[in-house]
C-alpha positions in Angstrom: 37.7 12.8 7.6 34.9 11.7 5.3 34.2 8.8 7.4 33.7 11.0 10.8 32.3 13.3 9.2 29.7 12.1 6.9 29.1 9.1 8.0 29.9 9.8 12.1 31.8 7.0 12.0 34.7 7.6 16.1 34.6 10.8 14.8 36.9 11.9 18.4 39.9 9.0 16.7 39.3 9.6 12.5 38.9 13.3 12.4 42.4 13.4 14.4 44.3 10.8 12.3 42.6 11.9 9.2 44.3 15.5 10.5 47.4 14.6 10.8 47.8 12.4 8.3 47.3 15.8 5.9 50.0 17.6 8.2 52.7 14.5 7.7 52.1 15.0 4.1 52.7 18.6 3.5 56.0 19.1 1.7 58.8 21.1 3.5 57.3 21.5 7.0 59.1 19.4 8.5 56.8 18.6 11.4 56.9 14.7 11.3 60.6 15.0 11.4 62.9 14.5 13.5 66.7 14.8 15.1 68.7 11.3 16.4 70.9 13.3 17.3 69.3 15.5 19.7 69.4 18.4 17.5 65.5 19.7 19.1 65.4 22.3 16.8 66.3 19.9 13.2 62.7 18.6 14.3 59.4 18.6 14.2 56.3 19.4 16.5 55.0 16.2 16.2 57.5 14.1 15.4 58.9 15.4 19.1 56.1 14.3 20.2 56.3 11.2 18.8 59.5 10.2 19.6 60.0 11.5 23.0 55.7 9.8 24.2 55.2 6.8 21.9 58.8 5.5 20.8 60.8 6.7 24.3 58.3 6.8 26.9 55.8 5.0 25.3 53.3 7.2 27.9 49.8 8.1 25.9 48.7 5.0 26.0 48.9 4.9 29.2 47.2 8.3 29.7 43.9 6.7 27.5 43.6 4.0 29.9 43.9 6.0 32.8 40.8 7.3 31.1 39.2 4.8 30.1 39.0 3.1 33.1 37.1 5.8 35.5 34.9 5.7 32.6 34.2 2.3 33.4 32.4 0.2 34.6 32.8 -3.7 35.6 28.9 -5.0 36.9 28.7 -6.7 34.1 31.5 -8.6 34.9 31.2 -9.2 38.7 28.2 -9.5 38.0 28.1 -12.5 35.5 31.8 -13.7 35.7 31.6 -16.5 32.4 31.4 -13.2 30.9 35.4 -12.8 31.3 35.4 -16.3 28.6 33.8 -14.9 26.1 36.6 -11.7 26.2 39.8 -14.5 27.0 37.8 -16.0 22.8 37.7 -12.9 21.5 41.3 -12.9 21.7 41.6 -15.4 19.0 42.1 -13.0 16.5 45.6 -11.4 18.1 47.0 -14.9 17.3 45.5 -15.6 14.0 47.4 -12.6 12.6 50.4 -13.1 14.7 50.5 -16.2 12.8 49.4 -14.9 9.7 52.5 -12.1 10.0 54.3 -15.1 10.2 53.7 -17.4 7.8 53.8 -14.4 4.6 56.5 -13.3 6.0 58.5 -16.6 5.9 57.2 -17.0 1.7 58.6 -13.6 0.9 62.0 -13.4 0.3 63.2 -11.2 1.9 61.3 -11.6 5.7 58.4 -9.3 5.4 57.4 -9.1 8.5 59.9 -9.6 11.7 58.9 -11.5 14.4 58.4 -8.4 16.2 56.0 -7.0 13.1 53.9 -9.6 13.8 53.4 -9.1 17.3 52.6 -5.4 16.3 50.2 -6.4 13.6 48.8 -9.4 15.8 47.6 -6.6 18.6 45.7 -5.2 15.8 42.8 -8.2 16.3 41.8 -7.7 19.5 40.4 -4.2 17.4 42.2 -1.7 20.8 43.3 1.4 18.9 45.1 2.2 22.5 46.7 -1.2 22.6 48.1 -1.7 19.4 49.9 1.7 19.5 51.6 0.8 22.5 51.6 -2.9 21.5 53.6 -1.1 18.5 55.8 1.7 20.1 57.9 -1.6 21.9 58.3 -3.3 19.1 58.5 -2.0 15.6 57.9 1.7 15.4 58.0 1.8 11.9 55.3 0.1 11.1 53.0 2.3 14.5 51.1 5.1 12.1 50.4 1.8 10.1 48.6 -0.4 12.6 46.9 2.4 14.6 45.3 3.6 11.3 44.2 0.0 10.8 43.5 -0.9 14.4 41.5 2.1 14.9 39.4 2.3 10.8 38.1 -1.5 11.8 36.4 -0.1 15.4 34.7 2.2 13.4 33.7 -0.3 11.0 32.5 -2.8 13.4 28.6 -2.2 12.6 29.7 -3.2 8.4 31.9 -6.5 9.5 29.9 -7.9 12.6 26.4 -8.6 11.3 26.7 -10.2 8.8 29.4 -12.9 10.4 26.6 -13.1 13.6 23.9 -14.1 11.1 25.9 -16.4 9.7 27.2 -17.8 13.0 23.9 -18.1 15.1 20.2 -19.0 14.6 17.3 -17.2 14.4 16.4 -18.7 17.6 20.2 -18.3 19.0 19.3 -15.1 18.6 16.6 -14.2 20.4 17.3 -15.6 23.9 16.7 -13.8 26.6 19.2 -13.1 29.9 17.9 -12.7 33.1 18.4 -9.2 34.1 22.4 -9.0 35.8 22.1 -9.2 40.3 22.9 -5.7 41.2 26.4 -5.1 42.7 27.7 -3.8 45.3 30.4 -0.6 46.2 32.3 -2.5 47.8 32.4 -5.8 44.5 33.6 -2.5 42.2 36.2 -1.9 44.5 38.1 -5.3 45.6 38.0 -6.2 41.8 39.9 -3.9 39.8 42.3 -3.8 42.8 43.0 -7.7 42.8 42.5 -7.9 39.2 45.8 -5.1 39.1 47.8 -7.1 41.2 46.8 -10.3 39.7 47.7 -9.3 36.3 50.5 -7.3 36.8 51.9 -10.2 39.2 51.3 -12.3 35.9 52.6 -10.8 33.4 54.2 -7.7 34.1 55.5 -6.0 31.0 51.2 -4.5 31.0 51.5 -3.5 33.3 51.4 0.6 31.9 48.6 -0.5 30.4 46.2 -2.7 33.2 47.3 -0.2 36.0 46.3 3.2 34.8 43.0 1.3 33.3 42.2 -0.2 37.4 43.2 3.1 39.0 41.3 5.5 37.4 38.0 3.1 38.2 39.3 3.2 41.2 38.8 6.7 40.8 35.4 6.3 40.1 34.1 3.7 41.9 35.8 5.2 44.8 33.2 7.7 45.2 35.4 10.7 47.1 37.7 11.2 44.3 35.2 13.4 42.0 37.7 15.7 40.9 40.5 13.1 40.0 38.0 10.7 38.0 36.1 13.7 36.0 40.0 14.7 35.2 41.2 11.3 33.6 37.9 10.6 31.9 37.2 14.4 30.9 41.1 16.9 30.6 43.2 14.1 30.4 41.4 11.4 27.6 40.8 14.1 25.6 44.0 15.9 25.7 45.7 12.7 25.0 43.9 11.4 22.1 43.9 14.6 20.7 48.3 14.5 20.8 48.1 11.1 20.1 46.2 10.6 17.1 47.6 13.8 15.2 50.8 12.9 16.5 50.0 8.9 14.7 48.7 10.4 12.1 51.2 12.7 10.8 53.4 9.5 10.5 51.8 7.7 7.5 53.4 8.5 5.4 53.5 7.8 1.3 55.9 6.2 1.4 54.5 3.8 4.1 51.1 3.9 3.1 52.2 3.0 -0.4 53.8 -0.1 0.5 53.7 -4.3 -0.1 53.5 -4.0 4.2 51.2 -2.2 4.4 48.2 -3.8 2.1 49.3 -6.6 3.8 48.5 -5.1 7.5 45.0 -4.0 5.6 44.2 -7.7 5.0 46.1 -9.0 8.5 44.2 -6.5 10.2 40.3 -7.1 8.2 40.8 -11.3 9.1 41.6 -10.5 12.8 39.3 -8.6 13.7 37.1 -11.5 11.7 38.5 -14.2 13.8 38.0 -11.5 16.6 34.7 -12.3 16.6 34.7 -15.7 15.1 36.1 -17.1 18.8 33.6 -14.9 20.9 30.9 -15.8 18.5 31.9 -20.1 18.7 32.8 -20.4 22.1 29.5 -18.3 23.8 27.9 -21.1 20.9 30.6 -23.7 23.5 29.8 -22.8 26.3 25.9 -23.3 26.0 26.5 -27.3 25.9 26.9 -26.7 29.2 25.8 -23.9 31.0 22.3 -23.8 32.4 21.7 -20.5 32.7 21.6 -20.6 28.3 24.0 -17.2 27.2 22.2 -15.1 23.6 26.3 -16.0 21.4 26.0 -12.3 20.3 27.7 -11.3 23.5 30.4 -13.4 22.7 30.7 -11.0 19.7 31.5 -8.4 21.4 34.3 -9.7 23.2 37.0 -8.1 21.0 38.0 -4.1 22.5 36.1 -1.6 20.1 33.5 -0.7 23.4 30.7 0.1 23.5 30.5 0.0 19.6 30.7 -3.8 19.2 28.3 -4.2 22.7 25.4 -1.3 21.0 26.4 -4.2 18.2 25.5 -7.5 19.2 22.6 -5.6 21.8 20.6 -3.5 18.5 20.8 -7.2 16.9 19.2 -9.6 19.7 16.5 -6.9 19.3 15.8 -7.4 16.1 15.2 -11.2 16.2 13.3 -10.2 19.7 12.1 -7.0 20.7 12.3 -7.2 24.1 16.1 -8.5 24.4 18.1 -6.2 26.2 21.9 -7.5 25.3 23.6 -4.4 26.2 24.4 -4.9 29.7 25.6 -9.0 29.3 27.9 -6.9 26.0 29.5 -4.7 27.7 30.6 -8.1 30.3 32.6 -9.4 27.6 33.8 -6.4 26.1 35.2 -5.1 28.8 36.8 -9.0 28.9 38.0 -7.8 25.5 40.5 -4.1 27.0 42.0 -6.9 29.6 42.6 -9.6 27.6 44.4 -7.5 25.3 45.8 -5.6 27.1 47.4 -8.9 28.9 48.4 -10.3 25.8 50.0 -7.1 24.5 51.9 -8.1 28.0 52.5 -11.0 26.5 54.5 -10.7 24.1 56.3 -7.2 24.7 58.1 -10.0 27.4 58.1 -13.1 24.8 59.3 -10.6 22.0 60.9 -6.5 22.7 
């Protein structure tokens, strides 16, 4: 709540999460309780929301993806398809967190994390809150509160975590690289891309369908131009309502017993390692790409391959302008940024299909 109100960091996410944490820890309220016997009157408000919309149905993250799709412009990806590779490279953090969680499990007795819990923790590396929640609800509901808060906290701390790594791994000359203005993308291309991507991804990774389908449907609403009320509703009312219920409920699940636990401390550590590795993966792949492409890319946009939209893209743009005031990287950085959203959802689908 302090980060949201005083620093203005992800206020729409962190403020309701903070309020949920307070409400979930107030004694004798029973707000976060759920009676598995089916006696609904014995369950609390947030316990019911958690059970029916997350643990059982898991519908709130897809609804958020619907709204995000209606806000997304695929133009930068279509104009420069290479940015898809940068978004894919930034998913390195997911696999680093997954294998690190398994490694910690092997080093402790009894095992600190199960295979399913390691998969849920790994998705934090994509820095995509709704995807982390969706995967955790499927694989490890007992970790849902902490994985969600960690994912959103690191999303909010992009401006602190990423710049030191970006300066460390790039030279001044690389940060000064200017990229051409992206070509204009036609309305037809913007309609074909989400429809084609939806079909291909879901055919290969069916478990990603709830997120990918809703993301692409929201985008098609936007780009079609014929259903402005649906597009506006998805990006405003639906997104806002889903965010309110999701964030407060997630916060209410974060009780003191869960916070003061060895697993929680381990997840906090794994989260920062995963997010850092995702940033590094995108940066290094952009540098590698420059060895083979004719038109050089500014490596800073590789850091935007994590799914923290649009903070990561804005951070890359700001750092580029510090090195070269005539640099305008924002439209280029949005390509890997949006690609990262797609990539983390696909990886989550793969984890769910294998581990779920």
